N, C-alpha and C positions, 0 to 999 in steps of 0.2 A: 911449232912455228916453222915456216918454210922460207926458202930463199925467194928472191924477187921473181925468178922465172918459173917457179914451181906451179903457180895456179894456172898456167897456160899449157894446154896440150899442143905440142909442137907439130903434131900431125894434121890438125885441123883448125888450130887457132882458138878453140873454144876453152872456156874456163873450166877447170876441174873443181872438185869439192875441197881442195886443200886451202888452208888458212894463210892469209898474208902475215908477214911480220908486223909487229906493232909500228915500227918506223915507217914502213911503206904505207900501211893503212892510214896513219896519221897524216902523212904528206898528201896522199890522194884526197883525203877529206878536205885539206886546205886548198888543193887545186879546185876541187868541186865547188867550194864556197866562192872562190873568185870567178869561176866559169859561170856559175848560176847568176851572179850579179851582172857579169858581162852580157849574158843572154838577155836579162831583163832590160838592159840599156840598149839592146839592139845590135850589139857587136857580133859580127858573123865569124871572124877569125881572130886568133890570138897567137902570139909567138911564145916560145919558151922563155925568151928574155922578159916579155911582159908579165908572164906568170911569175917569174923570178922577182920582178920589181914589187909585185903585190904580196908575195908569200915569203920573200927573203930566203928562198931555197935556191941554191946555185942552179943556173940554167942547164948545166951539164947533168946534174942529178935529176932534174925534171925530165930531160930527154931519156935518161937511163931508166927512170921509173916507168915512163909510158911505153918505151920500146919493149919492155919486158912482157907487155900484153898484146902487142901487135903493132902495125904501122898505122898511126893515126894522123901524123902531120906530113906536110910537103915542104921540102927545102925552099926557102924564099917566100913561102906563102903562110906557113904556120899551121895551126890546128883549127879545124872547123869546130866552133864553140858548141853548137847544138849536138853534133855527133859525139864530141868528147864528153859532154855532160852525160849523155845516154850510156856511153861505154864505161865511164867511171862508176856510175850508179850500178851497172851490172857487176862490175868487179867487186864493189863494196856490198853487193847483194841488197841494195836499197831501192831497186826499181819497184814501181808500184806504190800503193798507198799503205801507210802504217799508222794505225790508230792510237791516239793518245788520250789518256784521262788526266785532266788537270785538277789538282787538289789545292784549293785556295782561291777565293774570289775577291781578295782584298786588292790593294793598289798594285802589288806586284803581279798577282794572278790576272788582273784585268789588263795590264800592260802586255803580258805574255799572250793572252787570248786575242788581243787586238793586233798583234804583230803578225807579219807574213813570214817570219823567220823559219818556222817549222814547215808551213805549207810550201815554201820554195823548194824544199828538199823531200817532198813526198810524205810529210807527216801531217796528219789531220787531227785536230783536237775535236773529238766526237762527244766528249762529256766533261762538264765542270762540276766539281763538288765543293761544298763548304759545310762546316759544322755549325755555323751561325744561322739560326732559324730566320733571322731578319734578311739574310741574303738569299736563302732558298726561294726559288720562284722568280727571282730577278733575272734580267738578261745581261749577259756579259759576252762580248765578242760574238754575238749572234747565237749564243747558246743559253738555254735556260738552266740556271744553277740548280743542282740536285742535292738532295740530302745524302749524307754519308751512309745512311742506312741502305741505300740502293747500290752501293759501290760494287759489291760482289756480283749482283745480277747484271749490272750494266757492263762490267768487264767481260763477262761471258757473251752477252748478246751483241756487243759492238766489236768483239774480237780485239780488245785493247792489248797492245804489246808493250807500251811504255807508260809509266806513271810519272807525272811531273809534280813535284812537291814545292809549293810556293806559299809556305806558312811560317810563322815564328818557330824558332828553334825548339821551344818546349813541346810543340805539338808534332814535330816532324817524325820522331821515332814511332809513335802510335800509328800515324798514317802510313808509314812505311810497312809496319806490321800488317795493316789491313790490305795494302796492295799485294804483299807477298801471299797472304791468305787467299786473296782473290785469284792468284795465279799469274800476276805480273812478274816478268823476269828481268825487266830493265827499269831502273828508277833514275830519273834526272832530278837532283836535289839542289834547289835554290836556297836552302837554309844553310846555316853554318854547323848544324848538328852532325855529329859523327854517327852515322847510321850503322846499326848492326843487322845484317841480313844473312840468310843462308848462302853457302858458297856458290850455289847455282844461280843466284841473283846478282846482277851487275848494277853497281851504283856509281854514277858520275856526279860529283859535286861541283857546281859552278860557283866560283868565288872571284869576284872582281879584284879583291885585294891580293889574292894569290897570283892572278894573272899579271897584276901590276908589279909585284915583286919579281916575277919571272922576267918581265920586260926590263925592269930596272937592273937586274943582274947582268944581262947582256949589254945594256947601255954602259954600265960601269966597267965591264971587262972587255 
């Protein structure tokens, strides 16, 4: 891990290949979430105080985070939303399109496929799979649901980098194993299952209950 200023080459302002600290990366992702929504709403500029109001990160910390990568804002004017979205995506190395395979075409999978949440950040669901033969061939979120038998082939052909698991707990590990075998290195897990994967594979489990407990802790303290 590196300090805040490390990813920038001070001689030309360009990003180097060094990694961000987890804290900085997490905060930048939160800023990006707010900025992306602000852009959708037609907002052209945003101040560090406004970012603070939405992210609950101190405005001084926000300015410090962003100044470590160059001069993005103007005093009295704020940050250009469109420009800052582009710059943070470059810093987080998420510029461009990243393809997703969604596993599960039930109610949760359908909700995910129909949402713009991934597309807003450059992620595109390019394939949806389900083990239920009655769902294969149906259309979900503009995609034709495919059989799990085609997973390995599709991951390669579509250059899938992220697998999203939206199935009951009992089926999650088996699907995670199939994603790993197909070469997927990032798994976003919407089940509550504790997935076991090789060390080179990253798993992020999304749990509303855990998020609520986290929020409750800060409310109570």
